[in-house]
Residue frames relative to the residue before (quaternion, step in Angstrom):
aa qw qx qy qz dx dy dz
M 1.0000 0.0000 0.0000 0.0000 0.00 0.00 0.00
R 0.3552 -0.7287 0.5448 0.2148 3.56 -0.89 0.87
F 0.3646 -0.7227 0.5415 0.2273 3.57 -0.82 0.96
L 0.4096 -0.7203 0.5207 0.2056 3.53 -1.26 0.45
R 0.1778 -0.7507 0.6264 0.1121 3.55 -0.96 0.89
I 0.0258 -0.8036 0.5931 -0.0428 3.56 -0.72 1.12
A 0.4832 -0.6438 0.5068 0.3086 3.58 -0.98 0.84
G 0.6121 -0.6227 0.3513 0.3379 3.53 -0.93 0.94
L 0.6822 0.5088 -0.3106 0.4235 3.59 0.89 -0.83
M 0.6358 0.5340 -0.3344 0.4458 3.58 1.22 -0.28
L 0.6192 0.5734 -0.3391 0.4157 3.58 1.24 -0.26
A 0.5402 -0.5736 0.4950 0.3663 3.54 -1.19 0.54
P 0.6529 -0.5625 0.3173 0.3959 3.62 -1.01 0.73
A 0.6634 0.5059 -0.3328 0.4396 3.62 0.85 -0.85
L 0.6785 0.4712 -0.2795 0.4893 3.58 1.07 -0.73
A 0.6722 0.5408 -0.2999 0.4071 3.56 0.98 -0.86
F 0.8308 0.2768 -0.0943 0.4735 3.57 0.90 -0.91
A 0.3985 0.7502 -0.4623 0.2543 3.60 1.25 0.02
Q 0.6950 0.4975 -0.2910 0.4299 3.60 1.03 -0.71
Y 0.6620 0.4875 -0.3072 0.4792 3.61 1.27 -0.08
Y 0.4696 -0.6525 0.5091 0.3076 3.57 -0.97 0.82
G 0.8336 0.1234 -0.1272 0.5231 3.56 -0.82 1.02
G 0.5467 -0.6429 0.3879 0.3706 3.60 1.26 0.20
L 0.5227 0.6472 -0.4042 0.3802 3.60 1.26 0.21
Q 0.2726 -0.7497 0.5836 0.1520 3.57 -0.55 1.17
P 0.5047 -0.6733 0.4345 0.3212 3.62 -0.73 0.95
T 0.1820 -0.7523 0.6245 0.1049 3.53 -1.10 0.81
S 0.1893 -0.7870 0.5822 0.0767 3.55 -1.24 0.49
T 0.4880 -0.6277 0.5161 0.3186 3.55 -1.20 0.55
K 0.6390 0.4752 -0.3148 0.5166 3.57 1.31 -0.24
T 0.5646 -0.5720 0.4610 0.3762 3.57 -1.18 0.49
Q 0.0338 0.8170 -0.5727 0.0587 3.55 -0.82 0.99
K 0.2579 -0.6963 0.6427 0.1887 3.50 -1.37 0.43
I 0.2862 -0.7571 0.5641 0.1635 3.56 -0.97 0.85
F 0.0429 -0.7747 0.6308 0.0005 3.55 -0.81 1.06
K 0.0833 -0.7765 0.6238 0.0319 3.56 -0.92 0.96
Y 0.1875 -0.7865 0.5840 0.0723 3.53 -1.00 0.89
S 0.0938 0.8299 -0.5244 0.1655 3.53 -0.60 1.17
S 0.1810 -0.6825 0.6794 0.1995 3.45 -1.46 0.07
S 0.7968 -0.0512 0.0569 0.5994 3.62 -0.12 -1.20
T 0.7644 0.1402 -0.1033 0.6208 3.55 1.31 -0.22
T 0.5565 -0.5994 0.4407 0.3698 3.58 -1.17 0.41
Y 0.3300 -0.7462 0.5487 0.1821 3.54 -0.84 1.03
Y 0.7645 -0.2204 0.1864 0.5764 3.56 0.85 -0.99
A 0.2312 -0.7462 0.6035 0.1593 3.54 -1.35 0.15
V 0.1149 -0.7673 0.6243 0.0906 3.55 -1.26 0.47
G 0.2840 -0.6778 0.6422 0.2179 3.48 -1.34 0.46
W 0.1491 -0.8336 0.5317 0.0141 3.56 -0.53 1.24
S 0.2167 -0.7638 0.5961 0.1196 3.56 -1.13 0.74
D 0.3021 -0.7419 0.5723 0.1757 3.56 -0.83 1.01
T 0.5758 0.5706 -0.3772 0.4479 3.59 1.30 -0.06
T 0.7657 0.3190 -0.1723 0.5313 3.57 0.88 -0.97
H 0.2955 -0.7723 0.4975 0.2621 3.58 1.28 -0.45
T 0.6046 0.4845 -0.3708 0.5121 3.53 1.09 0.87
A 0.5800 -0.4853 0.4959 0.4267 3.49 -1.39 0.02
L 0.3187 -0.7094 0.5926 0.2096 3.56 -1.20 0.64
W 0.7679 -0.0849 0.0674 0.6313 3.55 1.20 -0.65
S 0.1252 -0.7430 0.6461 0.1221 3.50 -1.35 0.27
A 0.0713 -0.8007 0.5944 0.0207 3.56 -1.19 0.52
F 0.1500 0.7558 -0.6341 0.0646 3.53 -1.10 0.77
T 0.1710 -0.7656 0.6080 0.1217 3.55 -1.27 0.34
V 0.0950 -0.7812 0.6162 0.0330 3.54 -1.20 0.63
T 0.0076 -0.7266 0.6867 0.0210 3.52 -1.15 0.83
P 0.2557 -0.8287 0.4707 0.1626 3.60 0.11 1.24
T 0.0854 -0.7833 0.6145 0.0401 3.55 -1.07 0.83
T 0.7511 0.2880 -0.1670 0.5701 3.57 1.30 -0.19
T 0.5951 -0.4941 0.4564 0.4398 3.54 -1.33 -0.09
P 0.6242 -0.5804 0.3564 0.3827 3.64 -1.11 0.54
V 0.4110 -0.6677 0.5692 0.2476 3.52 -1.25 0.68
T 0.0442 -0.8362 0.5463 -0.0207 3.59 -0.64 1.07
T 0.5821 0.6197 -0.3473 0.3957 3.59 1.24 0.37
C 0.4372 0.7130 -0.4606 0.2973 3.63 1.21 0.13
T 0.2742 -0.7307 0.5991 0.1788 3.55 -1.19 0.62
R 0.4859 -0.6919 0.4729 0.2480 3.53 -1.15 0.74
P 0.4554 -0.6670 0.5059 0.3030 3.64 -0.85 0.89
S 0.5367 -0.6635 0.4297 0.2951 3.56 -1.16 0.60
S 0.8005 0.0862 -0.0424 0.5916 3.61 1.22 -0.33
F 0.5100 -0.6341 0.4952 0.3044 3.53 -1.38 0.16
A 0.4151 -0.6792 0.5484 0.2561 3.55 -1.01 0.85
S 0.4264 -0.6680 0.5391 0.2852 3.58 -1.27 0.33
E 0.3641 -0.6954 0.5775 0.2244 3.54 -1.19 0.66
A 0.3882 -0.7705 0.4605 0.2087 3.58 -0.43 1.26
G 0.6320 0.5637 -0.3333 0.4145 3.59 1.20 -0.43
E 0.5280 0.6201 -0.4122 0.4083 3.57 1.26 -0.15
S 0.0468 -0.7861 0.6153 0.0349 3.58 -1.17 0.53
P 0.4279 -0.3720 -0.7731 0.2844 1.50 -0.72 2.41
V 0.5932 -0.5631 0.4345 0.3770 3.54 -1.25 0.39
I 0.2749 -0.7435 0.5899 0.1540 3.56 -0.86 1.02
T 0.1903 -0.7900 0.5761 0.0888 3.56 -0.95 0.90
D 0.6845 -0.4596 0.3694 0.4287 3.53 -1.30 0.26
S 0.6878 0.5028 -0.2863 0.4383 3.58 0.94 -0.88
D 0.5349 0.6226 -0.4121 0.3956 3.62 1.19 -0.31
Y 0.6649 0.4710 -0.3009 0.4956 3.59 1.24 -0.36
S 0.5308 0.6594 -0.4043 0.3464 3.57 1.19 -0.44
G 0.8378 0.2021 -0.1601 0.4813 3.56 -0.95 0.88
T 0.5136 0.6600 -0.4186 0.3540 3.60 1.24 0.09
G 0.4517 -0.6812 0.4564 0.3516 3.56 1.18 -0.52
Y 0.6755 0.4581 -0.2846 0.5028 3.58 1.31 0.08
D 0.5149 -0.6140 0.5047 0.3211 3.51 -1.23 0.58
R 0.4401 -0.5890 0.5926 0.3290 3.51 -1.37 0.32
G 0.1193 -0.8644 0.4875 0.0285 3.54 0.14 1.32
H 0.3678 -0.7266 0.5418 0.2080 3.58 -0.60 1.15
M 0.2877 -0.6924 0.6258 0.2150 3.53 -1.19 0.64
V 0.7064 0.2337 -0.1835 0.6423 3.60 0.92 -0.85
P 0.3640 -0.7662 0.4780 0.2280 3.63 -0.47 1.12
N 0.4933 -0.6568 0.4781 0.3109 3.55 -0.95 0.82
A 0.6261 0.5529 -0.3495 0.4246 3.61 1.03 -0.71
A 0.6351 0.5295 -0.3365 0.4505 3.60 0.96 -0.80
M 0.6671 0.4817 -0.2980 0.4839 3.56 0.98 -0.86
A 0.6407 0.5313 -0.3305 0.4449 3.59 0.95 -0.85
Y 0.7019 0.4897 -0.2870 0.4303 3.57 0.71 -1.07
W 0.8467 0.2685 -0.0684 0.4541 3.53 0.75 -1.13
R 0.7657 0.2898 -0.1983 0.5389 3.62 1.24 -0.18
G 0.5838 -0.6213 0.3478 0.3901 3.60 1.27 -0.16
C 0.7276 -0.4937 0.2852 0.3815 3.53 -1.34 0.30
T 0.6116 0.5330 -0.3680 0.4543 3.63 1.02 -0.61
A 0.6457 0.5065 -0.3102 0.4799 3.57 1.02 -0.82
S 0.6291 0.5300 -0.3339 0.4603 3.59 1.00 -0.79
N 0.6538 0.5134 -0.3119 0.4602 3.59 0.91 -0.91
A 0.6323 0.5675 -0.3269 0.4138 3.57 1.08 -0.72
T 0.6170 0.5475 -0.3562 0.4390 3.60 1.20 -0.30
F 0.6256 0.5378 -0.3389 0.4522 3.58 1.24 -0.28
I 0.4541 0.6296 -0.4754 0.4141 3.52 0.51 1.32
T 0.6017 -0.6445 0.3379 0.3294 3.56 -0.93 0.89
S 0.6013 0.5701 -0.3706 0.4197 3.61 1.12 -0.47
N 0.6755 0.4764 -0.2762 0.4903 3.58 1.26 -0.34
L 0.6080 0.5968 -0.3126 0.4200 3.58 1.27 0.34
C 0.0206 0.6973 -0.7129 -0.0708 3.42 -1.53 0.34
P 0.5286 -0.5967 0.4736 0.3746 3.62 -1.10 0.51
Q 0.0092 0.7983 -0.6017 0.0260 3.58 -0.93 0.91
I 0.5221 -0.5906 0.5212 0.3270 3.52 -1.16 0.73
H 0.5412 -0.6613 0.3946 0.3378 3.59 -0.76 0.99
A 0.6792 0.5002 -0.3081 0.4400 3.60 0.83 -0.92
F 0.6244 0.5054 -0.3322 0.4943 3.60 1.16 -0.52
N 0.6738 0.5161 -0.2849 0.4454 3.56 0.87 -1.05
A 0.7593 0.3660 -0.1802 0.5070 3.56 0.93 -0.98
G 0.6666 0.5064 -0.2835 0.4678 3.55 1.31 -0.08
V 0.8590 0.0812 -0.0401 0.5039 3.56 -0.55 -1.19
W 0.6245 0.5408 -0.3473 0.4437 3.62 1.07 -0.70
E 0.6691 0.4787 -0.2919 0.4878 3.57 0.95 -0.86
K 0.5974 0.5610 -0.3601 0.4457 3.58 1.06 -0.69
L 0.6776 0.4750 -0.2959 0.4771 3.58 0.86 -0.91
E 0.6209 0.5400 -0.3424 0.4535 3.59 0.97 -0.80
S 0.6963 0.4756 -0.2825 0.4574 3.58 0.90 -0.89
K 0.6244 0.5219 -0.3486 0.4650 3.60 1.12 -0.55
V 0.6358 0.4856 -0.3269 0.5030 3.58 1.20 -0.42
A 0.8272 0.3087 -0.1184 0.4544 3.57 0.56 -1.22
G 0.4922 -0.6013 0.4694 0.4192 3.59 1.15 -0.59
I 0.2089 -0.7725 0.5851 0.1313 3.55 -1.26 0.05
N 0.3528 -0.7347 0.5466 0.1922 3.53 -1.00 0.90
G 0.1937 -0.8050 0.5549 0.0817 3.56 -0.48 1.21
S 0.7393 -0.4244 0.2871 0.4369 3.54 -1.29 -0.02
S 0.8138 0.2182 -0.1014 0.5290 3.58 1.10 -0.63
S 0.8132 0.0696 -0.0222 0.5774 3.59 1.18 -0.35
F 0.4596 -0.6512 0.5284 0.2923 3.56 -1.32 0.30
T 0.2045 -0.7616 0.6054 0.1073 3.55 -0.93 0.98
Y 0.3354 -0.7688 0.5122 0.1846 3.57 -0.55 1.15
G 0.2419 -0.7161 0.6331 0.1671 3.50 -1.29 0.60
L 0.8159 -0.1726 0.1492 0.5312 3.56 -0.96 -0.86
I 0.6858 0.4833 -0.2916 0.4594 3.58 0.92 -0.92
K 0.2601 0.7318 -0.5888 0.2241 3.54 -0.74 1.15
K 0.6864 -0.4656 0.3454 0.4391 3.57 -1.24 0.27
G 0.7534 0.3522 -0.2852 0.4765 3.55 -1.01 0.89
F 0.6900 0.4221 -0.2646 0.5251 3.58 1.31 -0.21
T 0.1427 -0.7031 0.6780 0.1600 3.53 -1.37 0.38
V 0.0755 -0.8209 0.5655 -0.0245 3.55 -0.74 1.10
W 0.1224 -0.7531 0.6436 0.0607 3.56 -1.00 0.96
V 0.0680 -0.8144 0.5763 -0.0069 3.58 -0.79 1.01
Y 0.0444 -0.7659 0.6414 -0.0085 3.56 -0.93 1.02
C 0.1627 0.7800 -0.6026 0.0447 3.58 -1.11 0.53
G 0.1470 0.7910 -0.5856 0.0984 3.53 -1.30 0.26
P 0.6065 -0.5628 0.4189 0.3741 3.56 -1.31 -0.16
V 0.3326 -0.6284 0.6345 0.3031 3.50 -1.41 0.07
I 0.2184 -0.8041 0.5463 0.0850 3.55 -0.49 1.25
G 0.1627 -0.7982 0.5757 0.0701 3.57 -0.79 1.05
T 0.5990 -0.5824 0.4131 0.3625 3.57 -1.27 0.23
S 0.7649 0.3107 -0.1808 0.5345 3.59 1.19 -0.39
D 0.2085 0.8009 -0.5333 0.1753 3.57 1.09 0.67
K 0.5201 -0.5923 0.5193 0.3301 3.53 -1.21 0.62
K 0.1813 -0.7699 0.6030 0.1043 3.57 -1.12 0.69
V 0.1165 -0.8054 0.5803 0.0334 3.56 -1.00 0.84
G 0.7597 0.3637 -0.2838 0.4584 3.53 -1.27 0.49
S 0.6698 -0.5307 0.3493 0.3843 3.55 -1.25 0.38
K 0.7073 0.4397 -0.2584 0.4895 3.60 1.20 -0.43
G 0.4829 -0.7191 0.4081 0.2884 3.57 1.25 0.18
I 0.1237 0.8029 -0.5664 0.1385 3.58 0.74 1.06
D 0.4393 -0.7099 0.4896 0.2518 3.57 -0.79 1.05
V 0.2251 -0.7204 0.6391 0.1483 3.55 -1.15 0.76
P 0.3223 -0.7922 0.4777 0.2006 3.62 -0.21 1.21
A 0.4699 -0.6713 0.5036 0.2739 3.53 -1.21 0.63
K 0.7930 0.1069 -0.0426 0.5982 3.59 1.19 -0.54
F 0.1556 -0.7432 0.6368 0.1341 3.51 -1.38 0.30
W 0.1467 -0.7928 0.5892 0.0531 3.54 -1.16 0.69
K 0.0634 -0.7641 0.6386 0.0655 3.53 -1.33 0.34
T 0.0991 -0.7620 0.6381 0.0481 3.54 -1.11 0.82
V 0.0680 -0.7786 0.6235 0.0186 3.54 -0.94 0.94
I 0.0666 -0.7531 0.6545 0.0124 3.54 -0.93 1.02
W 0.0548 0.8250 -0.5608 0.0439 3.58 -0.81 0.86
K 0.2632 -0.7025 0.6385 0.1716 3.50 -1.31 0.59
N 0.2910 -0.7969 0.5053 0.1583 3.55 -0.47 1.17
S 0.7434 -0.4345 0.2737 0.4286 3.56 -1.28 0.07
S 0.6545 0.4745 -0.3116 0.4993 3.58 1.29 -0.23
G 0.5583 -0.6418 0.3670 0.3764 3.57 1.30 0.04
V 0.4958 0.6554 -0.4255 0.3789 3.59 1.27 0.20
I 0.3384 -0.7428 0.5474 0.1848 3.58 -0.95 0.95
R 0.0213 -0.7854 0.6177 -0.0332 3.54 -0.88 1.06
T 0.0345 -0.7981 0.5993 0.0515 3.58 -1.25 0.28
L 0.0463 0.7558 -0.6531 0.0107 3.51 -1.29 0.55
S 0.1364 -0.7893 0.5970 0.0441 3.55 -1.09 0.80
W 0.1789 -0.7551 0.6235 0.0951 3.52 -1.35 0.45
M 0.0146 -0.7562 0.6524 0.0481 3.55 -1.25 0.51
Y 0.0853 -0.8128 0.5761 -0.0130 3.54 -0.71 1.18
N 0.4522 -0.5826 0.5892 0.3299 3.52 -1.23 0.54
H 0.4695 -0.6581 0.5059 0.3008 3.58 -1.08 0.75
D 0.2825 0.7727 -0.4721 0.3167 3.50 0.47 1.35
G 0.3413 -0.7819 0.4914 0.1751 3.56 -0.60 1.12
T 0.6264 0.5637 -0.3432 0.4148 3.59 1.23 -0.08
I 0.4729 0.6647 -0.4620 0.3480 3.64 1.22 -0.01
P 0.3866 -0.7253 0.5081 0.2575 3.64 -0.64 1.00
S 0.5459 -0.6293 0.4411 0.3337 3.57 -0.95 0.86
A 0.6278 0.5653 -0.3342 0.4178 3.56 1.03 -0.78
N 0.6936 0.4688 -0.2689 0.4762 3.59 1.21 -0.46
Y 0.2850 0.8125 -0.4848 0.1534 3.59 1.19 0.29
M 0.6710 0.5013 -0.3019 0.4552 3.61 1.14 -0.54
N 0.5354 0.6459 -0.4034 0.3653 3.61 1.22 -0.05
Y 0.7240 0.4438 -0.2132 0.4832 3.59 1.27 -0.23
T 0.2842 0.7725 -0.5200 0.2283 3.57 1.08 0.67
T 0.0140 -0.7849 0.6188 -0.0298 3.52 -1.19 0.68
T 0.5410 -0.6152 0.4653 0.3353 3.59 -1.25 -0.32
I 0.6389 -0.4997 0.4163 0.4110 3.52 -1.30 0.29
R 0.6241 0.5470 -0.3500 0.4345 3.59 0.96 -0.78
A 0.6600 0.5044 -0.3130 0.4604 3.59 0.92 -0.88
I 0.6494 0.5025 -0.3218 0.4714 3.58 1.00 -0.76
Q 0.6454 0.5142 -0.3267 0.4608 3.59 0.92 -0.81
T 0.6475 0.5169 -0.3159 0.4624 3.58 1.00 -0.80
A 0.6959 0.4877 -0.2733 0.4508 3.59 0.94 -0.89
T 0.7912 0.3657 -0.1520 0.4659 3.58 1.05 -0.75
G 0.3974 -0.7007 0.4969 0.3227 3.59 1.11 -0.55
L 0.4983 0.6381 -0.4301 0.3995 3.56 1.24 0.40
K 0.1937 -0.7139 0.6497 0.1749 3.52 -1.37 0.26
L 0.1333 -0.8377 0.5294 0.0165 3.54 -0.41 1.29
V 0.7840 0.1193 -0.0580 0.6064 3.57 1.10 -0.69
A 0.6875 -0.5088 0.3330 0.3970 3.54 -1.26 0.39
D 0.5866 -0.5504 0.4607 0.3752 3.55 -1.19 0.61
G 0.8063 0.2620 -0.2011 0.4907 3.55 -0.94 0.87
S 0.4217 0.7121 -0.4698 0.3071 3.59 1.23 -0.02
A 0.5203 -0.6397 0.4745 0.3079 3.53 -1.07 0.79
L 0.6003 0.5951 -0.3545 0.3998 3.58 1.19 -0.45
L 0.5011 0.7010 -0.4180 0.2877 3.60 1.14 -0.50
D 0.8091 0.2280 -0.0991 0.5325 3.59 0.91 -0.88
Q 0.4500 0.7082 -0.4309 0.3320 3.56 1.30 0.25
K 0.0007 0.7659 -0.6428 0.0152 3.59 -1.03 0.86
D 0.0619 -0.8429 0.5345 -0.0092 3.54 -0.01 1.32
T 0.0293 -0.8575 0.5134 -0.0142 3.55 0.66 1.16
S 0.6875 0.4742 -0.2988 0.4618 3.59 0.83 -0.91
S 0.6405 0.5104 -0.3333 0.4671 3.60 1.03 -0.72
W 0.6046 0.5442 -0.3498 0.4647 3.57 1.08 -0.71
T 0.6530 0.5218 -0.3110 0.4523 3.57 0.87 -0.96
A 0.6872 0.4791 -0.2813 0.4681 3.56 0.97 -0.86
D 0.7635 0.4142 -0.2042 0.4514 3.57 0.86 -0.96
A 0.7523 0.3654 -0.2087 0.5069 3.61 1.06 -0.71
G 0.4364 -0.7169 0.4473 0.3092 3.55 1.24 -0.20
A 0.2281 0.8089 -0.5127 0.1753 3.57 1.11 0.64
């Protein structure tokens, strides 16, 4: 099934803003295009830069009502987003030495939104170049602590589970001297960040953020050594993820993360 990309202004309010905490669509000091991917509901959204040819941020939310889906198959290539200018193709990453790094993880969509949602993550607007050891290492470790991971014999839950609502944002830190790859000059970010906001089964709102150097030598086991705040991420990126004055800006719920995600 082909997923549908709809411009944000064409969506009904409940569909347009459900993936954002507090209904606030992220804004950026950089020029961005907003792409939303949906079927009967919005799966996720990205803010895209035609300057860096990467996502600037991504956002999705999950309130699980079922057990995770573990039967999805992975597409063989990435579709192009026609709204990009110029349009980035799957082959633009070929030979660069970098992974096609998902911002919204396909596994998170597969487990908690189904196979159509998972397929929707295989599109160039949801990508940044990533060093393989980083992508398959500490970045994947953090993704699995959020979404869970399907093992050979059983599923290991992460933060996302029944009774929780989870909002996830992530993206790159774009520098002025970033390396560029491919004939279209795709920026290779120097850092990547992730923010997770969650409402636990008691209805309490928690948050924790991470910022990593784009470094393939960071041990996966050390993924908790790089926690930070939403305010620090907003300062580094020029993004606005939550409302001005929000109590979440300086909140670091490390102990709650350990309890709820099983870190």
